[in-house]
C-alpha positions in Angstrom: -17.5 -56.8 -31.4 -15.4 -54.4 -29.4 -14.6 -51.0 -31.0 -11.3 -49.3 -30.4 -10.1 -45.9 -31.3 -6.3 -45.5 -31.9 -5.0 -42.0 -31.8 -1.3 -41.3 -32.9 0.3 -38.9 -35.1 2.6 -41.5 -36.6 1.1 -43.3 -39.4 3.3 -46.4 -38.9 2.2 -46.7 -35.2 -1.5 -46.4 -36.2 -1.1 -49.0 -38.9 0.8 -51.4 -36.6 -1.7 -51.1 -33.8 -4.6 -51.5 -36.2 -3.3 -54.6 -37.6 -2.5 -56.2 -34.2 -6.0 -55.3 -32.9 -7.8 -56.4 -36.0 -6.0 -59.7 -35.9 -7.6 -60.2 -32.4 -11.1 -59.4 -33.7 -11.5 -55.8 -32.7 -13.0 -53.1 -34.8 -10.5 -50.3 -35.1 -11.0 -46.6 -35.9 -7.9 -44.2 -36.2 -7.2 -40.5 -35.7 -4.0 -38.6 -36.0 -4.4 -36.2 -33.1 -6.6 -35.6 -30.0 -8.9 -33.2 -31.9 -9.8 -35.8 -34.6 -10.1 -38.3 -31.8 -12.6 -36.3 -29.9 -14.7 -35.9 -33.2 -14.7 -39.7 -33.5 -15.6 -40.3 -29.9 -18.5 -37.9 -30.4 -19.7 -40.0 -33.4 -19.1 -43.6 -32.3 -19.3 -45.6 -29.0 -15.9 -47.0 -28.2 -14.9 -49.6 -25.6 -11.4 -48.4 -25.5 -9.3 -45.3 -26.6 -5.6 -45.9 -27.1 -3.7 -42.5 -27.4 -0.2 -41.4 -27.8 0.7 -38.5 -25.5 2.9 -36.3 -27.8 0.9 -35.1 -30.9 0.4 -31.9 -32.7 -3.0 -29.9 -32.7 -4.2 -31.6 -29.4 -1.7 -33.7 -27.4 -2.6 -36.7 -25.4 -2.9 -34.9 -22.0 -5.5 -32.5 -23.2 -7.3 -35.2 -25.1 -7.5 -37.4 -22.0 -8.6 -34.6 -19.8 -11.5 -34.0 -22.2 -12.3 -37.6 -22.4 -12.3 -38.0 -18.7 -14.6 -34.9 -18.3 -17.0 -35.7 -21.0 -17.0 -39.6 -21.1 -16.1 -40.7 -17.6 -16.8 -44.4 -18.2 -14.6 -44.6 -21.3 -11.6 -46.8 -20.9 -8.2 -45.3 -21.8 -4.8 -46.6 -22.6 -2.0 -44.0 -22.9 1.2 -44.8 -24.8 4.3 -42.8 -25.1 7.9 -43.0 -26.3 8.8 -39.7 -24.7 9.9 -36.5 -26.2 11.3 -33.4 -24.4 10.8 -35.3 -21.1 10.8 -39.0 -20.5 8.0 -41.2 -21.6 7.3 -42.2 -17.9 6.7 -38.6 -16.9 4.0 -38.2 -19.6 2.4 -41.5 -18.6 2.6 -40.6 -14.9 0.6 -37.4 -15.7 -1.9 -39.4 -17.6 -2.4 -41.8 -14.7 -3.2 -38.9 -12.4 -6.3 -38.0 -14.5 -8.2 -41.2 -13.6 -8.3 -45.0 -14.2 -6.0 -44.9 -17.2 -3.7 -47.7 -18.2 -0.3 -46.6 -19.5 2.4 -48.4 -21.7 5.8 -47.1 -22.7 6.9 -47.4 -26.3 8.4 -49.6 -27.6 6.4 -52.4 -26.3 6.0 -56.0 -27.0 2.7 -57.2 -28.8 1.8 -59.5 -26.0 2.1 -57.0 -23.3 0.1 -54.5 -25.5 -2.7 -57.0 -26.2 -2.9 -58.2 -22.6 -3.4 -54.6 -21.3 -6.1 -54.0 -24.1 -8.0 -57.1 -22.9 -7.7 -56.0 -19.3 -9.1 -52.6 -20.1 -11.9 -54.0 -22.1 -12.7 -56.8 -19.8 -16.0 -56.2 -17.9 -15.5 -55.2 -14.2 
């Protein structure tokens, strides 16, 4: 069974994504920011990390940079609804860090799950 970490500071988003992923048969762990996410990645082997970009404590960009440095084979999906700057800008920056899939909020369930399957699929 594939293990996915969902990192988002909004409890409703974490809950919604967890439910969608569990319905598809994935094992899901959650964290509310990049710092908690890094602690979990150190503890468990994940097939995919899904992270929001704008979060307190440690934002998605710093989190992704550390993941790319410390876990270069880990698959990452960055999601963002934007903030002070448009979501696409945050996601573009994430894309520069490596082979990172990006998805702008709000998104459709089918598009989200298709991207998850693509990221997890063996190369």
